[in-house]
C-alpha positions as protocol buffer text, in pm:
chain_id: "A"
residue {
  index: 1
  type: UNK
  ca { x: -5430 y: 8676 z: -3226 }
}
residue {
  index: 2
  type: UNK
  ca { x: -5436 y: 8556 z: -2874 }
}
residue {
  index: 3
  type: UNK
  ca { x: -5285 y: 8252 z: -2733 }
}
residue {
  index: 4
  type: UNK
  ca { x: -5619 y: 8143 z: -2661 }
}
residue {
  index: 5
  type: UNK
  ca { x: -5482 y: 7898 z: -2421 }
}
residue {
  index: 6
  type: UNK
  ca { x: -5319 y: 8103 z: -2180 }
}
residue {
  index: 7
  type: UNK
  ca { x: -5614 y: 8384 z: -2217 }
}
residue {
  index: 8
  type: UNK
  ca { x: -5888 y: 8127 z: -2159 }
}
residue {
  index: 9
  type: UNK
  ca { x: -5714 y: 7970 z: -1849 }
}
residue {
  index: 10
  type: UNK
  ca { x: -5669 y: 8349 z: -1675 }
}
residue {
  index: 11
  type: UNK
  ca { x: -6069 y: 8405 z: -1813 }
}
residue {
  index: 12
  type: UNK
  ca { x: -6208 y: 8083 z: -1632 }
}
residue {
  index: 13
  type: UNK
  ca { x: -6343 y: 8060 z: -1269 }
}
residue {
  index: 14
  type: UNK
  ca { x: -6444 y: 7805 z: -1042 }
}
residue {
  index: 15
  type: UNK
  ca { x: -6786 y: 7842 z: -907 }
}
residue {
  index: 16
  type: UNK
  ca { x: -6888 y: 7690 z: -570 }
}
residue {
  index: 17
  type: UNK
  ca { x: -7172 y: 7675 z: -333 }
}
residue {
  index: 18
  type: UNK
  ca { x: -7128 y: 7572 z: 42 }
}
residue {
  index: 19
  type: UNK
  ca { x: -7422 y: 7382 z: 160 }
}
residue {
  index: 20
  type: UNK
  ca { x: -7377 y: 7386 z: 533 }
}
residue {
  index: 21
  type: UNK
  ca { x: -7302 y: 7078 z: 609 }
}
residue {
  index: 22
  type: UNK
  ca { x: -6915 y: 7061 z: 498 }
}
residue {
  index: 23
  type: UNK
  ca { x: -6984 y: 6991 z: 154 }
}
residue {
  index: 24
  type: UNK
  ca { x: -7012 y: 7212 z: -138 }
}
residue {
  index: 25
  type: UNK
  ca { x: -7152 y: 7228 z: -514 }
}
residue {
  index: 26
  type: UNK
  ca { x: -6854 y: 7295 z: -756 }
}
residue {
  index: 27
  type: UNK
  ca { x: -6892 y: 7399 z: -1165 }
}
residue {
  index: 28
  type: UNK
  ca { x: -6666 y: 7570 z: -1394 }
}
residue {
  index: 29
  type: UNK
  ca { x: -6748 y: 7953 z: -1516 }
}
residue {
  index: 30
  type: UNK
  ca { x: -6587 y: 8163 z: -1795 }
}
residue {
  index: 31
  type: UNK
  ca { x: -6538 y: 8542 z: -1862 }
}
residue {
  index: 32
  type: UNK
  ca { x: -6676 y: 8750 z: -2183 }
}
residue {
  index: 33
  type: UNK
  ca { x: -6629 y: 9051 z: -2253 }
}
residue {
  index: 34
  type: UNK
  ca { x: -6948 y: 9192 z: -2510 }
}
residue {
  index: 35
  type: UNK
  ca { x: -7125 y: 9516 z: -2493 }
}
residue {
  index: 36
  type: UNK
  ca { x: -7451 y: 9595 z: -2337 }
}
residue {
  index: 37
  type: UNK
  ca { x: -7822 y: 9680 z: -2544 }
}
residue {
  index: 38
  type: UNK
  ca { x: -7675 y: 10067 z: -2502 }
}
residue {
  index: 39
  type: UNK
  ca { x: -7298 y: 9980 z: -2594 }
}
residue {
  index: 40
  type: UNK
  ca { x: -7159 y: 10003 z: -2256 }
}
residue {
  index: 41
  type: UNK
  ca { x: -6867 y: 9755 z: -2225 }
}
residue {
  index: 42
  type: UNK
  ca { x: -6998 y: 9462 z: -1978 }
}
residue {
  index: 43
  type: UNK
  ca { x: -6850 y: 9175 z: -1784 }
}
residue {
  index: 44
  type: UNK
  ca { x: -7025 y: 8854 z: -1869 }
}
residue {
  index: 45
  type: UNK
  ca { x: -6988 y: 8511 z: -1672 }
}
residue {
  index: 46
  type: UNK
  ca { x: -7056 y: 8182 z: -1895 }
}
residue {
  index: 47
  type: UNK
  ca { x: -7170 y: 7884 z: -1731 }
}
residue {
  index: 48
  type: UNK
  ca { x: -7388 y: 7568 z: -1758 }
}
residue {
  index: 49
  type: UNK
  ca { x: -7744 y: 7645 z: -1682 }
}
residue {
  index: 50
  type: UNK
  ca { x: -7791 y: 7368 z: -1431 }
}
residue {
  index: 51
  type: UNK
  ca { x: -7462 y: 7456 z: -1265 }
}
residue {
  index: 52
  type: UNK
  ca { x: -7658 y: 7774 z: -1131 }
}
residue {
  index: 53
  type: UNK
  ca { x: -7984 y: 7640 z: -1095 }
}
residue {
  index: 54
  type: UNK
  ca { x: -7819 y: 7334 z: -850 }
}
residue {
  index: 55
  type: UNK
  ca { x: -7709 y: 7560 z: -589 }
}
residue {
  index: 56
  type: UNK
  ca { x: -8031 y: 7644 z: -383 }
}
residue {
  index: 57
  type: UNK
  ca { x: -7894 y: 7944 z: -202 }
}
residue {
  index: 58
  type: UNK
  ca { x: -7897 y: 8321 z: -340 }
}
residue {
  index: 59
  type: UNK
  ca { x: -7514 y: 8397 z: -317 }
}
residue {
  index: 60
  type: UNK
  ca { x: -7211 y: 8153 z: -485 }
}
residue {
  index: 61
  type: UNK
  ca { x: -6875 y: 8225 z: -471 }
}
residue {
  index: 62
  type: UNK
  ca { x: -6651 y: 8278 z: -779 }
}
residue {
  index: 63
  type: UNK
  ca { x: -6307 y: 8196 z: -748 }
}
residue {
  index: 64
  type: UNK
  ca { x: -6095 y: 8484 z: -879 }
}
residue {
  index: 65
  type: UNK
  ca { x: -5713 y: 8468 z: -887 }
}
residue {
  index: 66
  type: UNK
  ca { x: -5513 y: 8760 z: -743 }
}
residue {
  index: 67
  type: UNK
  ca { x: -5157 y: 8850 z: -898 }
}
residue {
  index: 68
  type: UNK
  ca { x: -4897 y: 8930 z: -629 }
}
residue {
  index: 69
  type: UNK
  ca { x: -4570 y: 9148 z: -678 }
}
residue {
  index: 70
  type: UNK
  ca { x: -4332 y: 8900 z: -635 }
}
residue {
  index: 71
  type: UNK
  ca { x: -4476 y: 8656 z: -907 }
}
residue {
  index: 72
  type: UNK
  ca { x: -4682 y: 8478 z: -683 }
}
residue {
  index: 73
  type: UNK
  ca { x: -5094 y: 8458 z: -727 }
}
residue {
  index: 74
  type: UNK
  ca { x: -5348 y: 8389 z: -431 }
}
residue {
  index: 75
  type: UNK
  ca { x: -5698 y: 8271 z: -478 }
}
residue {
  index: 76
  type: UNK
  ca { x: -5924 y: 8507 z: -352 }
}
residue {
  index: 77
  type: UNK
  ca { x: -6275 y: 8415 z: -413 }
}
residue {
  index: 78
  type: UNK
  ca { x: -6578 y: 8627 z: -403 }
}
residue {
  index: 79
  type: UNK
  ca { x: -6919 y: 8702 z: -331 }
}
residue {
  index: 80
  type: UNK
  ca { x: -7174 y: 8614 z: -615 }
}
residue {
  index: 81
  type: UNK
  ca { x: -7541 y: 8713 z: -588 }
}
residue {
  index: 82
  type: UNK
  ca { x: -7750 y: 8449 z: -849 }
}
residue {
  index: 83
  type: UNK
  ca { x: -8107 y: 8468 z: -662 }
}
residue {
  index: 84
  type: UNK
  ca { x: -8317 y: 8801 z: -538 }
}
residue {
  index: 85
  type: UNK
  ca { x: -8453 y: 8803 z: -171 }
}
residue {
  index: 86
  type: UNK
  ca { x: -8729 y: 8621 z: -348 }
}
residue {
  index: 87
  type: UNK
  ca { x: -8542 y: 8348 z: -481 }
}
residue {
  index: 88
  type: UNK
  ca { x: -8602 y: 8448 z: -829 }
}
residue {
  index: 89
  type: UNK
  ca { x: -8275 y: 8372 z: -1099 }
}
residue {
  index: 90
  type: UNK
  ca { x: -8029 y: 8626 z: -1160 }
}
residue {
  index: 91
  type: UNK
  ca { x: -7887 y: 8508 z: -1450 }
}
residue {
  index: 92
  type: UNK
  ca { x: -8012 y: 8478 z: -1792 }
}
residue {
  index: 93
  type: UNK
  ca { x: -8086 y: 8095 z: -1928 }
}
residue {
  index: 94
  type: UNK
  ca { x: -8071 y: 8038 z: -2335 }
}
residue {
  index: 95
  type: UNK
  ca { x: -8454 y: 7875 z: -2353 }
}
residue {
  index: 96
  type: UNK
  ca { x: -8349 y: 7599 z: -2570 }
}
residue {
  index: 97
  type: UNK
  ca { x: -8016 y: 7503 z: -2476 }
}
residue {
  index: 98
  type: UNK
  ca { x: -7846 y: 7466 z: -2071 }
}
residue {
  index: 99
  type: UNK
  ca { x: -7655 y: 7782 z: -2152 }
}
residue {
  index: 100
  type: UNK
  ca { x: -7671 y: 8077 z: -1858 }
}
residue {
  index: 101
  type: UNK
  ca { x: -7516 y: 8433 z: -1880 }
}
residue {
  index: 102
  type: UNK
  ca { x: -7512 y: 8719 z: -1632 }
}
residue {
  index: 103
  type: UNK
  ca { x: -7325 y: 9029 z: -1622 }
}
residue {
  index: 104
  type: UNK
  ca { x: -7130 y: 9095 z: -1345 }
}
residue {
  index: 105
  type: UNK
  ca { x: -6877 y: 9353 z: -1169 }
}
residue {
  index: 106
  type: UNK
  ca { x: -6528 y: 9177 z: -1189 }
}
residue {
  index: 107
  type: UNK
  ca { x: -6234 y: 9286 z: -1001 }
}
residue {
  index: 108
  type: UNK
  ca { x: -6038 y: 9531 z: -1301 }
}
residue {
  index: 109
  type: UNK
  ca { x: -5751 y: 9296 z: -1354 }
}
residue {
  index: 110
  type: UNK
  ca { x: -6045 y: 8983 z: -1409 }
}
residue {
  index: 111
  type: UNK
  ca { x: -6237 y: 9234 z: -1646 }
}
residue {
  index: 112
  type: UNK
  ca { x: -5921 y: 9272 z: -1837 }
}
residue {
  index: 113
  type: UNK
  ca { x: -5905 y: 8912 z: -1873 }
}
residue {
  index: 114
  type: UNK
  ca { x: -6235 y: 8860 z: -2012 }
}
residue {
  index: 115
  type: UNK
  ca { x: -6236 y: 8715 z: -2375 }
}
residue {
  index: 116
  type: UNK
  ca { x: -6391 y: 8938 z: -2636 }
}
residue {
  index: 117
  type: UNK
  ca { x: -6698 y: 8780 z: -2734 }
}
residue {
  index: 118
  type: UNK
  ca { x: -6578 y: 8758 z: -3117 }
}
residue {
  index: 119
  type: UNK
  ca { x: -6402 y: 8459 z: -3004 }
}
residue {
  index: 120
  type: UNK
  ca { x: -6713 y: 8266 z: -2970 }
}
residue {
  index: 121
  type: UNK
  ca { x: -6799 y: 8053 z: -3246 }
}
residue {
  index: 122
  type: UNK
  ca { x: -7074 y: 8173 z: -3486 }
}
residue {
  index: 123
  type: UNK
  ca { x: -7305 y: 7986 z: -3682 }
}
residue {
  index: 124
  type: UNK
  ca { x: -7068 y: 7923 z: -3996 }
}
residue {
  index: 125
  type: UNK
  ca { x: -6708 y: 7926 z: -3785 }
}
residue {
  index: 126
  type: UNK
  ca { x: -6740 y: 7492 z: -3792 }
}
residue {
  index: 127
  type: UNK
  ca { x: -6757 y: 7492 z: -4152 }
}
residue {
  index: 128
  type: UNK
  ca { x: -6540 y: 7798 z: -4282 }
}
residue {
  index: 129
  type: UNK
  ca { x: -6243 y: 7660 z: -4056 }
}
residue {
  index: 130
  type: UNK
  ca { x: -6319 y: 7254 z: -4158 }
}
residue {
  index: 131
  type: UNK
  ca { x: -6371 y: 7138 z: -3815 }
}
residue {
  index: 132
  type: UNK
  ca { x: -6484 y: 6781 z: -3793 }
}
residue {
  index: 133
  type: UNK
  ca { x: -6400 y: 6423 z: -3615 }
}
residue {
  index: 134
  type: UNK
  ca { x: -6072 y: 6390 z: -3516 }
}
residue {
  index: 135
  type: UNK
  ca { x: -5972 y: 6744 z: -3495 }
}
residue {
  index: 136
  type: UNK
  ca { x: -5813 y: 6837 z: -3169 }
}
residue {
  index: 137
  type: UNK
  ca { x: -5976 y: 7072 z: -2900 }
}
residue {
  index: 138
  type: UNK
  ca { x: -5883 y: 7216 z: -2557 }
}
residue {
  index: 139
  type: UNK
  ca { x: -6130 y: 7165 z: -2233 }
}
residue {
  index: 140
  type: UNK
  ca { x: -6048 y: 7359 z: -1924 }
}
residue {
  index: 141
  type: UNK
  ca { x: -6268 y: 7308 z: -1607 }
}
residue {
  index: 142
  type: UNK
  ca { x: -6249 y: 7162 z: -1226 }
}
residue {
  index: 143
  type: UNK
  ca { x: -6303 y: 6827 z: -1194 }
}
residue {
  index: 144
  type: UNK
  ca { x: -6426 y: 6735 z: -852 }
}
residue {
  index: 145
  type: UNK
  ca { x: -6381 y: 7093 z: -749 }
}
residue {
  index: 146
  type: UNK
  ca { x: -5972 y: 7015 z: -837 }
}
residue {
  index: 147
  type: UNK
  ca { x: -5793 y: 7285 z: -933 }
}
residue {
  index: 148
  type: UNK
  ca { x: -5433 y: 7303 z: -1095 }
}
residue {
  index: 149
  type: UNK
  ca { x: -5254 y: 7459 z: -770 }
}
residue {
  index: 150
  type: UNK
  ca { x: -5322 y: 7625 z: -470 }
}
residue {
  index: 151
  type: UNK
  ca { x: -5402 y: 7980 z: -668 }
}
residue {
  index: 152
  type: UNK
  ca { x: -5693 y: 7805 z: -809 }
}
residue {
  index: 153
  type: UNK
  ca { x: -5574 y: 7810 z: -1177 }
}
residue {
  index: 154
  type: UNK
  ca { x: -5845 y: 7581 z: -1407 }
}
residue {
  index: 155
  type: UNK
  ca { x: -5683 y: 7229 z: -1527 }
}
residue {
  index: 156
  type: UNK
  ca { x: -5665 y: 7225 z: -1884 }
}
residue {
  index: 157
  type: UNK
  ca { x: -5744 y: 6891 z: -2078 }
}
residue {
  index: 158
  type: UNK
  ca { x: -5761 y: 6759 z: -2441 }
}
residue {
  index: 159
  type: UNK
  ca { x: -5902 y: 6585 z: -2649 }
}
residue {
  index: 160
  type: UNK
  ca { x: -6117 y: 6461 z: -2998 }
}
residue {
  index: 161
  type: UNK
  ca { x: -6393 y: 6562 z: -3182 }
}
residue {
  index: 162
  type: UNK
  ca { x: -6562 y: 6181 z: -3154 }
}
residue {
  index: 163
  type: UNK
  ca { x: -6898 y: 6234 z: -3332 }
}
residue {
  index: 164
  type: UNK
  ca { x: -6983 y: 6349 z: -3724 }
}
residue {
  index: 165
  type: UNK
  ca { x: -7123 y: 6570 z: -3859 }
}
residue {
  index: 166
  type: UNK
  ca { x: -7026 y: 6878 z: -3631 }
}
residue {
  index: 167
  type: UNK
  ca { x: -7283 y: 7150 z: -3834 }
}
residue {
  index: 168
  type: UNK
  ca { x: -7458 y: 7303 z: -3842 }
}
residue {
  index: 169
  type: UNK
  ca { x: -7563 y: 7408 z: -3509 }
}
residue {
  index: 170
  type: UNK
  ca { x: -7930 y: 7454 z: -3521 }
}
residue {
  index: 171
  type: UNK
  ca { x: -7968 y: 7073 z: -3661 }
}
residue {
  index: 172
  type: UNK
  ca { x: -7642 y: 6942 z: -3470 }
}
residue {
  index: 173
  type: UNK
  ca { x: -7626 y: 7170 z: -3154 }
}
residue {
  index: 174
  type: UNK
  ca { x: -7405 y: 6955 z: -2968 }
}
residue {
  index: 175
  type: UNK
  ca { x: -7128 y: 6730 z: -3035 }
}
residue {
  index: 176
  type: UNK
  ca { x: -6888 y: 6494 z: -2835 }
}
residue {
  index: 177
  type: UNK
  ca { x: -6520 y: 6496 z: -2762 }
}
residue {
  index: 178
  type: UNK
  ca { x: -6338 y: 6233 z: -2637 }
}
residue {
  index: 179
  type: UNK
  ca { x: -6202 y: 6337 z: -2307 }
}
residue {
  index: 180
  type: UNK
  ca { x: -6247 y: 6236 z: -1940 }
}
residue {
  index: 181
  type: UNK
  ca { x: -6527 y: 6454 z: -1790 }
}
residue {
  index: 182
  type: UNK
  ca { x: -6611 y: 6465 z: -1393 }
}
residue {
  index: 183
  type: UNK
  ca { x: -6861 y: 6654 z: -1209 }
}
residue {
  index: 184
  type: UNK
  ca { x: -6716 y: 7009 z: -1164 }
}
residue {
  index: 185
  type: UNK
  ca { x: -6606 y: 7012 z: -1551 }
}
residue {
  index: 186
  type: UNK
  ca { x: -6963 y: 7123 z: -1625 }
}
residue {
  index: 187
  type: UNK
  ca { x: -6981 y: 7510 z: -1789 }
}
residue {
  index: 188
  type: UNK
  ca { x: -6621 y: 7509 z: -1874 }
}
residue {
  index: 189
  type: UNK
  ca { x: -6471 y: 7647 z: -2215 }
}
residue {
  index: 190
  type: UNK
  ca { x: -6427 y: 7400 z: -2522 }
}
residue {
  index: 191
  type: UNK
  ca { x: -6153 y: 7560 z: -2747 }
}
residue {
  index: 192
  type: UNK
  ca { x: -5935 y: 7545 z: -3025 }
}
residue {
  index: 193
  type: UNK
  ca { x: -5593 y: 7706 z: -3033 }
}
residue {
  index: 194
  type: UNK
  ca { x: -5302 y: 7809 z: -3147 }
}
residue {
  index: 195
  type: UNK
  ca { x: -5119 y: 7450 z: -2987 }
}
residue {
  index: 196
  type: UNK
  ca { x: -5398 y: 7236 z: -3203 }
}
residue {
  index: 197
  type: UNK
  ca { x: -5377 y: 7392 z: -3526 }
}
residue {
  index: 198
  type: UNK
  ca { x: -5255 y: 7146 z: -3770 }
}
residue {
  index: 199
  type: UNK
  ca { x: -5126 y: 7234 z: -4137 }
}
residue {
  index: 200
  type: UNK
  ca { x: -5473 y: 7388 z: -4216 }
}
residue {
  index: 201
  type: UNK
  ca { x: -5430 y: 7680 z: -3975 }
}
residue {
  index: 202
  type: UNK
  ca { x: -5751 y: 7636 z: -3795 }
}
residue {
  index: 203
  type: UNK
  ca { x: -5822 y: 7987 z: -3655 }
}
residue {
  index: 204
  type: UNK
  ca { x: -5814 y: 8018 z: -3275 }
}
residue {
  index: 205
  type: UNK
  ca { x: -6164 y: 8015 z: -3138 }
}
residue {
  index: 206
  type: UNK
  ca { x: -6410 y: 7902 z: -2840 }
}
residue {
  index: 207
  type: UNK
  ca { x: -6642 y: 7620 z: -3020 }
}
residue {
  index: 208
  type: UNK
  ca { x: -6857 y: 7554 z: -2694 }
}
residue {
  index: 209
  type: UNK
  ca { x: -6913 y: 7482 z: -2352 }
}
residue {
  index: 210
  type: UNK
  ca { x: -6875 y: 7176 z: -2152 }
}
residue {
  index: 211
  type: UNK
  ca { x: -7279 y: 6989 z: -2049 }
}
residue {
  index: 212
  type: UNK
  ca { x: -7296 y: 6676 z: -1989 }
}
residue {
  index: 213
  type: UNK
  ca { x: -7077 y: 6356 z: -1994 }
}
residue {
  index: 214
  type: UNK
  ca { x: -7168 y: 6004 z: -2135 }
}
residue {
  index: 215
  type: UNK
  ca { x: -7230 y: 5684 z: -1905 }
}
residue {
  index: 216
  type: UNK
  ca { x: -7396 y: 5355 z: -1965 }
}
residue {
  index: 217
  type: UNK
  ca { x: -7486 y: 5116 z: -1692 }
}
residue {
  index: 218
  type: UNK
  ca { x: -7319 y: 5353 z: -1409 }
}
residue {
  index: 219
  type: UNK
  ca { x: -6997 y: 5359 z: -1626 }
}
residue {
  index: 220
  type: UNK
  ca { x: -6842 y: 5675 z: -1749 }
}
residue {
  index: 221
  type: UNK
  ca { x: -6735 y: 5630 z: -2126 }
}
residue {
  index: 222
  type: UNK
  ca { x: -6526 y: 5946 z: -2105 }
}
residue {
  index: 223
  type: UNK
  ca { x: -6680 y: 6124 z: -2365 }
}
residue {
  index: 224
  type: UNK
  ca { x: -6810 y: 6479 z: -2300 }
}
residue {
  index: 225
  type: UNK
  ca { x: -7108 y: 6637 z: -2477 }
}
residue {
  index: 226
  type: UNK
  ca { x: -7048 y: 7021 z: -2543 }
}
residue {
  index: 227
  type: UNK
  ca { x: -7279 y: 7273 z: -2680 }
}
residue {
  index: 228
  type: UNK
  ca { x: -7233 y: 7470 z: -2943 }
}
residue {
  index: 229
  type: UNK
  ca { x: -7052 y: 7847 z: -2882 }
}
residue {
  index: 230
  type: UNK
  ca { x: -7330 y: 7953 z: -3146 }
}
residue {
  index: 231
  type: UNK
  ca { x: -7567 y: 7901 z: -2820 }
}
residue {
  index: 232
  type: UNK
  ca { x: -7356 y: 8079 z: -2580 }
}
residue {
  index: 233
  type: UNK
  ca { x: -7319 y: 8392 z: -2866 }
}
residue {
  index: 234
  type: UNK
  ca { x: -7724 y: 8392 z: -2826 }
}
residue {
  index: 235
  type: UNK
  ca { x: -7734 y: 8382 z: -2475 }
}
residue {
  index: 236
  type: UNK
  ca { x: -7505 y: 8660 z: -2446 }
}
residue {
  index: 237
  type: UNK
  ca { x: -7702 y: 8881 z: -2647 }
}
residue {
  index: 238
  type: UNK
  ca { x: -8023 y: 8793 z: -2426 }
}
residue {
  index: 239
  type: UNK
  ca { x: -7860 y: 8962 z: -2080 }
}
residue {
  index: 240
  type: UNK
  ca { x: -8011 y: 9318 z: -2047 }
}
residue {
  index: 241
  type: UNK
  ca { x: -8185 y: 9237 z: -2408 }
}
residue {
  index: 242
  type: UNK
  ca { x: -8470 y: 8958 z: -2358 }
}
residue {
  index: 243
  type: UNK
  ca { x: -8593 y: 9024 z: -2693 }
}
residue {
  index: 244
  type: UNK
  ca { x: -8230 y: 8948 z: -2898 }
}
residue {
  index: 245
  type: UNK
  ca { x: -8295 y: 8684 z: -3157 }
}
residue {
  index: 246
  type: UNK
  ca { x: -8253 y: 8312 z: -3063 }
}
residue {
  index: 247
  type: UNK
  ca { x: -8217 y: 7973 z: -3220 }
}
residue {
  index: 248
  type: UNK
  ca { x: -8466 y: 7697 z: -3094 }
}
residue {
  index: 249
  type: UNK
  ca { x: -8237 y: 7410 z: -3209 }
}
residue {
  index: 250
  type: UNK
  ca { x: -8379 y: 7040 z: -3234 }
}
residue {
  index: 251
  type: UNK
  ca { x: -8420 y: 6817 z: -2994 }
}
residue {
  index: 252
  type: UNK
  ca { x: -8105 y: 6591 z: -3000 }
}
residue {
  index: 253
  type: UNK
  ca { x: -8123 y: 6348 z: -2689 }
}
residue {
  index: 254
  type: UNK
  ca { x: -7782 y: 6151 z: -2649 }
}
residue {
  index: 255
  type: UNK
  ca { x: -7852 y: 5767 z: -2470 }
}
residue {
  index: 256
  type: UNK
  ca { x: -7670 y: 5788 z: -2179 }
}
residue {
  index: 257
  type: UNK
  ca { x: -7633 y: 6147 z: -2158 }
}
residue {
  index: 258
  type: UNK
  ca { x: -7563 y: 6280 z: -1751 }
}
residue {
  index: 259
  type: UNK
  ca { x: -7509 y: 6606 z: -1664 }
}
residue {
  index: 260
  type: UNK
  ca { x: -7133 y: 6660 z: -1518 }
}
residue {
  index: 261
  type: UNK
  ca { x: -7333 y: 6867 z: -1245 }
}
residue {
  index: 262
  type: UNK
  ca { x: -7261 y: 7083 z: -1000 }
}
residue {
  index: 263
  type: UNK
  ca { x: -7456 y: 6894 z: -749 }
}
residue {
  index: 264
  type: UNK
  ca { x: -7245 y: 6533 z: -821 }
}
residue {
  index: 265
  type: UNK
  ca { x: -6950 y: 6764 z: -764 }
}
residue {
  index: 266
  type: UNK
  ca { x: -7008 y: 6805 z: -365 }
}
residue {
  index: 267
  type: UNK
  ca { x: -6662 y: 6732 z: -206 }
}
residue {
  index: 268
  type: UNK
  ca { x: -6560 y: 6720 z: 160 }
}
residue {
  index: 269
  type: UNK
  ca { x: -6401 y: 7071 z: 270 }
}
């Protein structure tokens, strides 16, 4: 079994787009290894749909990191085309949830770091492993564009599932996580790992993707809204195959929900 914490740290990247006025918009994404409809291996970038939507230009930057011979790391962002010449999006959007995915060509070491799609929770994973309120999960991201270090690694946080029930995903497409969310966290993976397993031995898996934070009267409540990994699986399946089956989740408005959006993560360089 993968040490999912370490592996996801390597697979998680900062997404950014300079706005030309000394600021940049920032979000989080992570890489999944999957097969194309014709069986070829491909690397899929997954993030929240609004992260890419709020980047107006055709090219974003994806924050790759390069391992050096002396054991150090270098931050080496590369251009990522997200729109064509007519301004049409090049990513695939889930029809009912705030999840985006697109096939990318990553450097070989990053392609190897992509997490196998089997680690995305399936429709019955939460029930099978008795995931519920109070369970601890981990989250990776770049709050307000901040990295863990100059090499550009994401910041690892933890929190407990703060809502009940959390399954089935079609009825409860999102769940709450008790941790501090900031603009720039959108699109980051939320997961259970060997470090968060208790005596019940819950399996390591990606539980979902952070999409929103909860606010009330302009006060952050330090609660994140996580979209179930079931919908990540479906979005990955739509890449190259628009006819792949998807689930139209029931509407689930949450009072005070506000996107932990890239637009709000504009920070001075």
